[in-house]
FINUKE-75670 format. One line per 8 residues: number of its first residue (from 1); their letters; for each residue x, y, z of C-alpha. Coordinates in nm, 4 decimals, decimal comma, always signed. Layout:
BEGIN
NUM = A = X Y Z; ... .
This chain:
BEGIN
1 = MTDLEEKL = +3,1282 -0,8707 +2,6147; +2,9356 -0,8428 +2,9426; +3,0823 -0,7240 +3,2702; +3,0598 -1,0812 +3,3969; +3,2596 -1,2105 +3,1009; +3,5199 -0,9401 +3,1503; +3,5541 -1,0218 +3,5198; +3,5793 -1,3911 +3,4420 .
9 = TRVLATAA = +3,8438 -1,3201 +3,1772; +4,0444 -1,1282 +3,4335; +4,0164 -1,4114 +3,6863; +4,1275 -1,6629 +3,4247; +4,4129 -1,4375 +3,3199; +4,5319 -1,4211 +3,6791; +4,5043 -1,7980 +3,7031; +4,7065 -1,8361 +3,3846 .
17 = DQVPRQAP = +4,9864 -1,6325 +3,5385; +4,9876 -1,8775 +3,8298; +4,9943 -2,1961 +3,6221; +5,3202 -2,3816 +3,6944; +5,5427 -2,3753 +3,3896; +5,5781 -2,7526 +3,3906; +5,2036 -2,7808 +3,3374; +5,1020 -2,8837 +2,9861 .
25 = YELSEVVG = +5,1816 -2,5963 +2,7497; +4,8237 -2,5804 +2,6246; +4,6859 -2,5160 +2,9708; +4,9072 -2,2154 +3,0348; +4,8419 -2,0775 +2,6867; +4,4642 -2,0942 +2,6694; +4,3544 -2,0129 +3,0247; +4,2602 -1,6470 +2,9794 .
33 = ARYRRRRA = +4,4895 -1,3884 +2,8253; +4,8519 -1,4509 +2,9155; +5,0513 -1,1414 +2,9935; +5,4031 -1,1388 +2,8575; +5,5772 -1,0244 +3,1733; +5,9512 -1,0690 +3,1848; +5,9826 -1,1523 +3,5512; +6,0792 -1,4415 +3,7747 .
41 = RPTALLAA = +5,7957 -1,6494 +3,9140; +5,8124 -1,6465 +4,2966; +5,7091 -2,0035 +4,3536; +5,8664 -2,2324 +4,6112; +5,8908 -2,5350 +4,3845; +5,8071 -2,5619 +4,0197; +5,5916 -2,8538 +3,9078; +5,8969 -2,9901 +3,7276 .
49 = VAVLAVAG = +6,0596 -3,0368 +4,0653; +5,7369 -3,1649 +4,2143; +5,7122 -3,4300 +3,9444; +6,0633 -3,5476 +4,0232; +5,9987 -3,5413 +4,3959; +5,6813 -3,7492 +4,3596; +5,8341 -3,9978 +4,1188; +6,1670 -4,0505 +4,2868 .
57 = GAGAAVRA = +6,1725 -3,8463 +4,6059; +6,3251 -3,5066 +4,6682; +6,6683 -3,6613 +4,6527; +6,6052 -3,7688 +4,2950; +6,5197 -3,4124 +4,2022; +6,8427 -3,2860 +4,3524; +7,0470 -3,5652 +4,1968; +6,9023 -3,4785 +3,8558 .
65 = LSARAVPE = +7,0197 -3,1201 +3,8887; +7,3556 -3,1634 +3,7214; +7,2502 -3,4348 +3,4764; +7,3781 -3,3736 +3,1252; +7,2387 -3,5118 +2,8036; +7,4541 -3,7583 +2,6167; +7,4882 -3,6167 +2,2631; +7,4719 -3,9434 +2,0673 .
73 = PAVSATGT = +7,1682 -3,9640 +1,8384; +6,9113 -4,2346 +1,9027; +6,8501 -4,2978 +1,5332; +7,0788 -4,5362 +1,3484; +7,2415 -4,4705 +1,0128; +6,9653 -4,6735 +0,8525; +6,7015 -4,4554 +1,0098; +6,5835 -4,7219 +1,2552 .
81 = PGPTARPE = +6,4806 -4,5690 +1,5868; +6,6980 -4,6833 +1,8739; +6,6980 -4,6241 +2,2483; +6,7252 -4,2642 +2,3573; +7,0610 -4,1721 +2,5042; +7,0347 -4,1471 +2,8810; +7,1714 -3,8542 +3,0823; +7,4352 -3,9475 +3,3348 .
89 = PEPAEKLP = +7,3779 -3,7818 +3,6734; +7,6636 -3,6101 +3,8501; +7,7054 -3,5676 +4,2271; +7,4189 -3,3691 +4,3786; +7,6454 -3,1123 +4,5403; +7,8191 -3,0223 +4,2141; +7,6661 -2,7250 +4,0360; +7,7978 -2,5847 +3,7092 .
97 = PRIERVWP = +7,9845 -2,2510 +3,7316; +7,7856 -1,9313 +3,7529; +7,6808 -1,7703 +3,4274; +7,9251 -1,4856 +3,4878; +8,2087 -1,7338 +3,4349; +8,0586 -1,9523 +3,1617; +7,9106 -1,6875 +2,9291; +8,0291 -1,3458 +3,0544 .
105 = RALHKIPA = +7,9566 -1,1662 +2,7262; +7,5935 -1,2738 +2,7376; +7,5218 -1,1343 +3,0839; +7,4375 -0,7761 +3,1827; +7,3774 -0,6854 +3,5469; +7,1863 -0,3610 +3,5822; +6,9927 -0,1880 +3,8618; +6,6491 -0,3410 +3,9164 .
113 = ELPDGREY = +6,4903 +0,0041 +3,9334; +6,5212 +0,3136 +3,7195; +6,7119 +0,6102 +3,8660; +6,3833 +0,7643 +3,9859; +6,2995 +0,4471 +4,1818; +6,0423 +0,3062 +3,9405; +6,0181 -0,0703 +3,9007; +6,0314 -0,1853 +3,5392 .
121 = HPQLLLDD = +5,9530 -0,4993 +3,3393; +6,1883 -0,5955 +3,0545; +6,0055 -0,6708 +2,7280; +6,2596 -0,7451 +2,4537; +6,5982 -0,6534 +2,3090; +6,5843 -0,3982 +2,0294; +6,9516 -0,4634 +1,9474; +7,2680 -0,5905 +2,1170 .
129 = RTLLVMTG = +7,2759 -0,3066 +2,3703; +6,9201 -0,1687 +2,3911; +6,6615 -0,3222 +2,6230; +6,2951 -0,2210 +2,5900; +6,1233 -0,1980 +2,9300; +5,7796 -0,1018 +3,0635; +5,6934 +0,0814 +3,3846; +5,3609 +0,1155 +3,5618 .
137 = RSDGMRQF = +5,2552 -0,2406 +3,4973; +5,2543 -0,3733 +3,8505; +5,1855 -0,0603 +4,0557; +4,8726 +0,0634 +3,8789; +5,0389 +0,3875 +3,7729; +5,0555 +0,5344 +3,4216; +5,2352 +0,2999 +3,1862; +5,5410 +0,4048 +2,9895 .
145 = LWTYDLAS = +5,7813 +0,2414 +2,7441; +6,1513 +0,3093 +2,7869; +6,4735 +0,2069 +2,6197; +6,7587 +0,1132 +2,8510; +7,1152 +0,1367 +2,7228; +7,2929 -0,1686 +2,8650; +7,6352 -0,0136 +2,8074; +7,5810 +0,3282 +2,9667 .
153 = GRPTRIAE = +7,2972 +0,2394 +3,2044; +7,0908 +0,5313 +3,0756; +6,7110 +0,4937 +3,0428; +6,5181 +0,7020 +2,7882; +6,1405 +0,7372 +2,7999; +5,9975 +0,6934 +2,4518; +5,6178 +0,6916 +2,4966; +5,3244 +0,6755 +2,7338 .
161 = IPPTRGSA = +5,0951 +0,3820 +2,6687; +4,7385 +0,5116 +2,6256; +4,5376 +0,3971 +2,9300; +4,2856 +0,1202 +2,8823; +3,9197 +0,1967 +2,9399; +3,6563 -0,0375 +3,0764; +3,9061 -0,3216 +3,1028; +4,1435 -0,4778 +3,3514 .
169 = IFADGVAA = +4,3818 -0,5934 +3,0765; +4,7060 -0,4020 +3,0386; +4,9256 -0,3497 +2,7340; +5,0516 -0,6870 +2,6117; +5,2179 -0,8618 +2,3169; +5,4948 -0,6056 +2,2752; +5,6885 -0,6607 +1,9507; +5,9362 -0,4597 +1,7446 .
177 = GGGNIVWW = +6,0839 -0,4427 +1,3957; +6,1943 -0,1951 +1,1326; +6,2408 +0,0839 +1,3845; +5,8864 +0,0547 +1,5242; +5,7197 -0,0953 +1,8310; +5,3687 -0,2436 +1,8484; +5,1443 -0,3760 +2,1259; +4,7771 -0,4368 +2,1977 .
185 = ASYKDPGK = +4,5360 -0,3723 +2,4849; +4,1652 -0,4231 +2,5527; +3,9328 -0,1193 +2,5312; +3,5611 -0,0611 +2,5861; +3,4424 +0,2793 +2,4705; +3,0949 +0,3867 +2,5906; +2,8228 +0,2521 +2,3656; +3,0670 +0,0528 +2,1536 .
193 = QRVARIWT = +3,1858 -0,3048 +2,1257; +3,4917 -0,4131 +2,3204; +3,8044 -0,4340 +2,1052; +4,1691 -0,5311 +2,1184; +4,3359 -0,2084 +2,0044; +4,6756 -0,2364 +1,8348; +4,9107 +0,0593 +1,8807; +5,2472 +0,1577 +1,7351 .
201 = VPAGGGRP = +5,5189 +0,4100 +1,8153; +5,8649 +0,4696 +1,6631; +6,1422 +0,3026 +1,8629; +6,3106 +0,6410 +1,8833; +6,0136 +0,7890 +2,0656; +5,6957 +0,9756 +1,9814; +5,3232 +0,9725 +2,0308; +5,1525 +0,6299 +2,0035 .
209 = RQVTDVPL = +4,9255 +0,5897 +1,7028; +4,6334 +0,3514 +1,6705; +4,6792 +0,0881 +1,4012; +4,3478 -0,0985 +1,4150; +4,0749 -0,2426 +1,6381; +4,0126 -0,6170 +1,6563; +3,6537 -0,6924 +1,7704; +3,6241 -0,8953 +2,0900 .
217 = DNVMKKGH = +3,2581 -0,9806 +2,0499; +3,2988 -1,3306 +2,1975; +3,6242 -1,3287 +2,3913; +3,5305 -1,6370 +2,5956; +3,5141 -1,8388 +2,2721; +3,7592 -1,6682 +2,0386; +3,9989 -1,5337 +2,2976; +4,2245 -1,2329 +2,2777 .
225 = IRALELVG = +4,5246 -1,1831 +2,0498; +4,7579 -1,4735 +2,1126; +5,0674 -1,3759 +1,9129; +5,1783 -1,0493 +1,7555; +5,4687 -0,9728 +1,5186; +5,5854 -0,6764 +1,3148; +5,6949 -0,7970 +0,9715; +5,8080 -0,5326 +0,7251 .
233 = SDVIFSRE = +5,5248 -0,2813 +0,6903; +5,2588 -0,5169 +0,8309; +5,1418 -0,6263 +1,1745; +5,0773 -1,0017 +1,1855; +4,8717 -1,1583 +1,4640; +4,6665 -1,4640 +1,5517; +4,3674 -1,5149 +1,7795; +4,3633 -1,7686 +2,0624 .
241 = SGGIYRVP = +4,0943 -1,9601 +1,8761; +4,3094 -1,9671 +1,5614; +4,3398 -1,7802 +1,2372; +4,6201 -1,5523 +1,1136; +4,5532 -1,1866 +1,0280; +4,7573 -0,8991 +0,8906; +4,7060 -0,5243 +0,8845; +4,9279 -0,2480 +0,7435 .
249 = LRGGEPRA = +5,1265 -0,0620 +1,0084; +4,9923 +0,2630 +0,8616; +4,6412 +0,1502 +0,9619; +4,3413 -0,0239 +0,8131; +4,1165 -0,3243 +0,8619; +4,2680 -0,6618 +0,9584; +4,2474 -0,9189 +0,6799; +4,2604 -1,2950 +0,7258 .
257 = VPGTEGQH = +4,5602 -1,4646 +0,5648; +4,4163 -1,7190 +0,3162; +4,4477 -2,0823 +0,4181; +4,5221 -2,0163 +0,7865; +4,1852 -2,0879 +0,9436; +4,2389 -2,2508 +1,2835; +4,6154 -2,1960 +1,2648; +4,8374 -2,0215 +1,5189 .
265 = LLRWPWVG = +5,1393 -1,8008 +1,4611; +5,4674 -1,9636 +1,5666; +5,7223 -1,7409 +1,3941; +5,6392 -1,5713 +1,0678; +5,6035 -1,7122 +0,8062; +5,5557 -2,0402 +0,9973; +5,2062 -2,1099 +1,1299; +5,0650 -2,4326 +1,2658 .
273 = RHTKHADL = +4,8042 -2,6327 +1,4481; +4,7894 -2,7941 +1,7889; +4,7062 -3,1614 +1,8152; +4,4192 -3,1760 +2,0632; +4,3754 -3,4497 +2,3248; +4,1427 -3,4965 +2,6205; +4,4526 -3,5354 +2,8370; +4,6206 -3,1939 +2,8229 .
281 = SKQVAFSE = +4,9648 -3,3438 +2,8816; +4,9273 -3,5422 +2,5591; +4,8432 -3,2447 +2,3409; +5,1129 -3,1454 +2,0946; +5,2104 -2,7877 +2,0122; +5,2951 -2,7049 +1,6503; +5,3428 -3,0601 +1,5276; +5,2012 -2,9400 +1,1948 .
289 = LFNVETRK = +5,3679 -2,6357 +1,0387; +5,2889 -2,4450 +0,7234; +5,4977 -2,1732 +0,5587; +5,2551 -1,9048 +0,4426; +5,4998 -1,7614 +0,1882; +5,6392 -2,0802 +0,0274; +5,3347 -2,3074 +0,0949; +5,5759 -2,5678 +0,2328 .
297 = RRDAVVRP = +5,4647 -2,8077 +0,5094; +5,6818 -2,9419 +0,7914; +5,5020 -3,2074 +0,9941; +5,6786 -3,3441 +1,3008; +5,7323 -3,7049 +1,4060; +5,5475 -3,7698 +1,7323; +5,5587 -4,1267 +1,8621; +5,2861 -4,3090 +2,0607 .
305 = GESLVRCG = +5,2909 -4,2476 +2,4338; +5,4858 -3,9220 +2,4195; +5,3579 -3,6265 +2,6202; +5,4312 -3,2582 +2,6817; +5,5554 -3,2375 +2,3232; +5,6318 -2,8881 +2,1964; +5,7802 -2,8221 +1,8542; +5,9567 -2,5230 +1,7073 .
313 = VNLCSGTM = +6,0484 -2,4607 +1,3465; +6,3329 -2,7138 +1,3603; +6,3134 -2,9141 +1,6837; +6,0680 -3,0927 +1,9101; +6,1048 -3,1761 +2,2789; +5,8925 -3,3744 +2,5197; +5,8673 -3,6798 +2,7424; +5,8703 -4,0474 +2,6477 .
321 = PPEGELPR = +5,6913 -4,3222 +2,8423; +5,8832 -4,3801 +3,1676; +6,1349 -4,6544 +3,2203; +6,1198 -4,7383 +3,5885; +6,0343 -4,4499 +3,8189; +6,1206 -4,1417 +3,6148; +6,0235 -4,0192 +3,2670; +6,2699 -3,9851 +2,9814 .
329 = NFVRDRDG = +6,2914 -3,6440 +2,8222; +6,4071 -3,5934 +2,4649; +6,4849 -3,3400 +2,1943; +6,5046 -3,4252 +1,8239; +6,4678 -3,2797 +1,4770; +6,1156 -3,2480 +1,3434; +6,1726 -3,5379 +1,1025; +6,2513 -3,7696 +1,3950 .
337 = SRERALPR = +6,6269 -3,7790 +1,3434; +6,9099 -3,6836 +1,5812; +6,7175 -3,7752 +1,8924; +6,9025 -3,6881 +2,2118; +6,8247 -3,7164 +2,5803; +6,7468 -3,4167 +2,7954; +6,8114 -3,4113 +3,1704; +6,5223 -3,5255 +3,3850 .
345 = NVQLGDAP = +6,4778 -3,1875 +3,5482; +6,4430 -2,9961 +3,2203; +6,1651 -2,7377 +3,2150; +5,9289 -2,8854 +2,9569; +5,6314 -2,6856 +2,8328; +5,8441 -2,3752 +2,7731; +5,9731 -2,3012 +2,4247; +6,3541 -2,3327 +2,4452 .
353 = GLERFFKL = +6,5339 -2,0055 +2,3796; +6,6466 -1,9878 +2,0154; +6,5513 -2,3595 +1,9953; +6,8721 -2,4300 +2,1858; +6,8629 -2,3259 +2,5508; +6,6635 -2,5122 +2,8160; +6,6218 -2,4451 +3,1869; +6,6993 -2,7162 +3,4431 .
361 = VSPKSVVL = +6,5180 -2,6665 +3,7718; +6,5733 -2,8167 +4,1164; +6,4593 -2,7011 +4,4616; +6,7896 -2,5185 +4,5024; +6,8872 -2,3859 +4,1621; +6,7975 -2,2866 +3,8069; +7,0526 -2,3885 +3,5438; +7,0688 -2,2769 +3,1813 .
369 = YDMATGRS = +7,1548 -2,5733 +2,9584; +7,2921 -2,5296 +2,6055; +7,1768 -2,8270 +2,4031; +7,4155 -2,7443 +2,1174; +7,7352 -2,7679 +2,3239; +7,6300 -2,9534 +2,6388; +7,7525 -2,6657 +2,8565; +7,5547 -2,5456 +3,1562 .
377 = ADLGMRPD = +7,5578 -2,2382 +3,3764; +7,4012 -2,1690 +3,7142; +7,1785 -1,8610 +3,6860; +7,2296 -1,7870 +4,0547; +6,8585 -1,8106 +4,1335; +6,7052 -2,0002 +4,4224; +6,3473 -2,0908 +4,3267; +6,2069 -2,0627 +4,6791 .
385 = KDGIPDGG = +6,3320 -1,7033 +4,7038; +6,3969 -1,5646 +4,3558; +6,1391 -1,7525 +4,1501; +6,1994 -1,8874 +3,7994; +6,2250 -1,6801 +3,4812; +5,9545 -1,7193 +3,2201; +6,0399 -1,9176 +2,9118; +6,0282 -1,7857 +2,5581 .
393 = PDRLITYR = +6,1550 -1,8708 +2,2119; +6,3527 -1,5495 +2,1635; +6,6990 -1,4364 +2,2711; +6,6123 -1,2714 +2,6039; +6,6041 -1,4089 +2,9580; +6,5685 -1,1669 +3,2489; +6,5298 -1,2140 +3,6230; +6,5828 -1,0176 +3,9422 .
401 = IGDRMYVV = +6,8077 -1,1106 +4,2333; +6,8085 -0,8572 +4,5134; +6,8547 -0,5082 +4,3748; +6,9993 -0,6255 +4,0419; +6,8305 -0,7222 +3,7169; +7,0084 -0,9969 +3,5248; +6,9746 -0,9618 +3,1468; +7,0902 -1,2655 +2,9460 .
409 = DLAAIK = +7,1281 -1,2273 +2,5691; +7,1264 -1,5813 +2,4334; +7,2318 -1,4561 +2,0888; +7,5681 -1,3577 +2,2386; +7,6487 -1,7205 +2,3264; +7,8536 -1,8785 +2,0497 .
């Protein structure tokens, strides 16, 4: 890759970090290499709020804040689609209780800096009490991985991330499993082709070891590594252009998984395709799924006129054609059954945490909404000051308010 391509990749990567999260999922996923930074986005108003403000005025956005989805399914006993249940708005001034009161066991409040004053970026939960964090990501210093004990408040440095060479791309795609941690970063050794280098280190600490190099001969066309998982003794990953690959954790050459050309990794063993459309908002994420191990397919029901549709292994969410001024948001099973309404200010485009938890965003608050129970909790964030936490399909949500880091373990919510 030329210096120009590398610079352009960096510019696009920066742009991708600035894409509003209500933008079509495909836009935020394919513009450059997205960095998996667990931090709040310091934006005054998210596009979700902007959409509401344009469609129905700022008052409509605020009124939608406390809207709750009516749980009745929109599919009759005979399987005939019916009207989607509509959320009933509550008074604008009424916010749900703070998360400390609604789900106290799920919340950990810890210092936003390590004892030595270093800023850190949460990556993932290794278990119920151990948070994996990274330092040196935003200040240009040497990068380190640490474990942070949520019970005792004690951080432990486990490894230094080998510095990248000839690249502006930092360590990304951190994943863990089986007592090991993996990540990738872009490298350009003198006289050699640029590569995405995959590294591993024991979760208990040690010296990072190189697993493999993935050639980046045409990064503008094929993209970087888009998803990375550690499954048993293998590292599984997919490229932004598609295709699933696996390589032994002990090292070796990546091998393409048969039958996955053009597919993307959702959650192993489920891989799938994106339905392309000239209008990005009408593209569909993972409507077609394929289980690599069982060879089973799970295609989703997507109806005409729907947009911003994103599917997980079991559920799909998106927006139906509007009735009146505002769109109608929905969530349903992949087979089209059990369709329910989502509040109008739901943060579409993000993968809901554990296929259950959505974020509701207004100019004044960010609310965590549990689709399974209908309960909501105010995260305590004010978007114009604190930003909005990134979305993700896993169990972890983190964000900073003042000098405290809020760590929410969605798996602890019953």
